[in-house]
N, C-alpha and C positions, 0 to 999 in steps of 0.2 A: 503665268499664274492660270492659275487654272479660273473655268467662270464661275465668284461666287451664286447661287442664285436668288432669282426674283423673289420668289413665293414669303409670303410677312409670315413667319410659323405662329405665329402671336397670334393672329388675323385667324389660322386653319384653328389654333384652340379654344380659342373667343364663339366660335360657330359654330365650334364638337359639342352635340347635348350628350355630355354619360361617355361621351369620344367616336357619339356614330358622325358618319357624313356621308352622303353617297357621291362613289365617282363623281357623277354634276359640280355637289357645293365644290366636293375638290379643283377639277377644272376652271368656277371660276371665280376660285380665291388663288386660281396661276398653277396649281398640280398639275401636271402635265402625267399620261399614262403612260406615259417609260420610269416619272417615281414612283407612280400606282403601286405599278407595277413589282418597279424594284423591291415598295416597304412590303408587301404581303407577302412575296416569295415565301415558301421553304426557309426559314431561320429568319425572318425581317422585322421590325419596331411593329409591323398593321397587322391588321390578317384581316377576311375577308367573313362578314359573317348571313350576310347573304345576295343574288345578285344584284350587282349593282349599291348595296351598297360595304363600309370600310367600318372597321373598325381603328382608332389612333395608338389601338397595342394589338400585344400577342395575348396568344392564354385560350382562354376557355370565358366568353363574357357573361354574367351574370344576371339576372332575373332581367332587373331593369333596362340591360343593357339589350338585349334578346326581344321588351320591349320598343323601344326605341326603336333596334332597326327595322323591325316590324315595323313599325306604323312611318319610317323611311321609304321603305321599301313601296306600300301600300300605296304611295305615296297621298297630295293634303287635305285631303279628302276624306280618310282611312279614318275609322275609328274602333277604340279594341270594344267588342262584346264577347257572351259567353262568358263561362267559366269563369278567364282571369278578370275582367270586367264585374264581373259576380265578388271577386275574390276582394279584390277594389275598392266597390262599393261596401266592403267587411264582412260578408257573407263570409260563416267560420265553416256550414256544411257545403260550397262549390266546393269539385273535385280540383285539387288543384294539379296541375296539371299547366306540361311543356309548350303545352302549342297555345298559340293564339292568333284569335279570330277574330278578324279582319271584318269589317259591313264598308261595302265601299259603292260608291252610285254606278246604276248599273251600264253606262257607259266609261267608265272604266277601262285599262289596260294590262294589270297586273292577277297573274295568276296565283293557281297555291303555287307554294315549294318551303322545303324543309316545315317547318315545326309551323309557319305560315301557313293558317285557314283564309285565305279572299271568299268570300262573301258578297256576290252582283244586287242587289237590291235594287223597287225602285224606292221601297219604303222606307230613306233615311234617317233613324229618330235621331230624335232633339239630344244633344252634347253635353256631356256633363262630364269637366274634370273630376276627381280624385287623381290625388297624389302631382298632381300638372300632368294626368295622359287624358285623352281624352276614351271618352267612355260613354257605353250607349245606357242610357235608361234604367235606371233598376227594372223597371216592366221587362223592356224588351233583354233587355243582359239575358235574368234569369230563364226564361221561355227556349233565349237562342243558344242554351247550357243544356235547359230539361230534353231539350230538343233531341242534343245527341247524346243522351243518357242512356242504360241500357232499364238501369238499378229502378225499379218500384220505390221502394224506398230513400234512393239516394235522390228520386227524381221529387217524393215527399217532404223529405227535409227540406230541399233550398228553395223549391216553392213555399211551406207555410214561412220557414224563417224568414223569408223576403216583408211577407204579413204580419207576420205577430211582431216584428220588430217594426212594424208601422209604416219600410220602405215600398208600399204596395197596395193594391186591396182588389180581392180577388170577383171586384170587377171588371177593373182594370186589368188584371192577366186574362180575362175569358176574354174583351173588346179587343187584344194582344193576340191572344191568338187565336182569332176565330177570324182575321182584318188578314195574320201571317203564310205563311206559306203546310200546306196541307205532311207536309215532309217531316216525319218522327213528333207531332201533334197528340195521336192519339193517346201515350202511356199517361202523359200530359194533359191531357182533356182527360184524364179516366180521373187521373190525380185531383184535376182542378175542382167536380161534380163532387167529393168530397168537401173541400176547402171554403166554397164557394155555399156550401150548408153553416157555414162556421169554424167547422175547423180547424184549428188554429197550429196543429200540429200532428208527425205524422201518428202519435201515441195517438193528438182525437179523431183521427180521420180513420186510424182501426173502432175505435171508442162509436162513431157513426156508422159505423158498416154493423156493429152486433147489439147497438139496441135496433134494428133491423131485426136481426137474429131474434129475439128476443121476442119482437110484432107485440112492443110500446107504441108509445108514439111519439113518432121524432122530437128530441128537447133543444131550446135556440141552448145556440152554443156561443159564450165570450157575451151577454146579454150584461147592460149591464140591471143590478138590481138594488131596489133604498131601500133603507130598513128605518124606521121612525127614529126620530132620535140621534142618527146618523150621518155625517156630510157627505163624506165618505162612498161614495153606492159601492157595492162589490160586484165580481165579475163570474161567476164558478165557470170550469172551465161548458158541465153542460146545465139547463138549466128548465126542470118540471112541472111548468109550471097549473099546472094541471089538479097536479097535488101538492107542491111545493116542498120536492125534491133538485138539491143540487148534487151532481157528480161531479165528484173531479180525480185530476189524471194525477197523478202526485209522483214530478219523475223533478231530481236535481237538474237532470240531461234541459228538459223544458223550458228553467229558469232562468236565463240568461243571470242570476247570480243568487248568493243563500240568503241575502240583503229582500229576494224575491221570495227564494220556498220559505220564509222567517216570516211573510203577507199571506204568501199561501194557510200558514200554520193560525196565524190569527184571523186571518174570516172565516177560516172554522168555527172560533167563536161565538167572532161573529150573528152566524147564521145558524148557529145553534141553539143560542140565547135567543133567537126569537122567530126560536118556533120552526123554522129548516131541518125541515131531517137533510143527512149531508152522509155522499158514501164514498167514500175515498177506495180509487184503485192505483195498483205499483202500476203504472208502462209494459211490462215483461209479464202482464198476467194476461196482457189485450190476446198477447196470440199464446205461450202458453198455456192457459190455462182457462181457454174461451169458456165450454162452459157453464163451472163455475159462476165465474163471472156472471155469465147469462142469469145465473140461477140467484146470485148478492144480489141484483143490477134490479131483477122482479121483485124481490122479495122486501125490498128497502121501495123501489112505486107501490107496494099492497100495502107498504105501514104505512109507509105517510100518508095515503090517500086514504086512512083512518085516522090521521089524527085528523087536530084542528086547524085549521088552513092559517097561516103568517099571513099576518099585517106588513104587506110586503106587495111592492112593485114592479115594470120592469122598465126604467127609462129611454123611451127612447127616441130619447131625442140628439 
């Protein structure tokens, strides 16, 4: 009679997370090296995803299985950061990538391998669980992603979205950027200069630069303007308080839903009714027709300066 295996295969299946276990975990459960070799060879029922990490089925791993395998490979203290973590935080402008960026404590052993980028750090961030995955908190995650991105628009998009959705603030981004490595920081640093002036999207960052070219005073960005008799403050994209001019950069892309865009139109009616001069600009024109936009902005500013000052104030609480 052949000897029956002493392995409790139900226990093996229960211990696996999304069918992923390490060799060490399998050995602890009684699975021998010979069994692992037999099951992971060509045509076998298991597959090797990363060194020392086994998937208890064959075929290509899913995105979630790749994440689980990367964390098993990185060790108990590893967490996900960068683009993968940013997507887990719900940032739609974070790059879609097959690479998994892991942060591990400085003295940890694993090296980068395959699709896993391992970064050793003395500054392990606060851990936030997203869909059960341990991730770096959003400020660190988006900056780790931005440091490895090459396109200015892409960096602006992910950093601005994180601020626009209230997941972080320009101050926290700047503080984290200063505290971290200088490697790859030049582009995010340049983008943050626009964001810290108040711009919360790529079009608004473009608008900041056009105001400077127009030789107009820099407005306040995304401040709360209160109107008499209206309980809810209005938040124009740019507010030239010295003349009572609101500048709106109108785009479906940078509003989170059609309802948000409808609120932009309602804002326009409320502001004009209070005597505020409102200029609307499509974001594409900021780059395709910068000269024309500058001329329109100057004209609107001069017109607002000739109008009676509206009875409004900025709520700075």
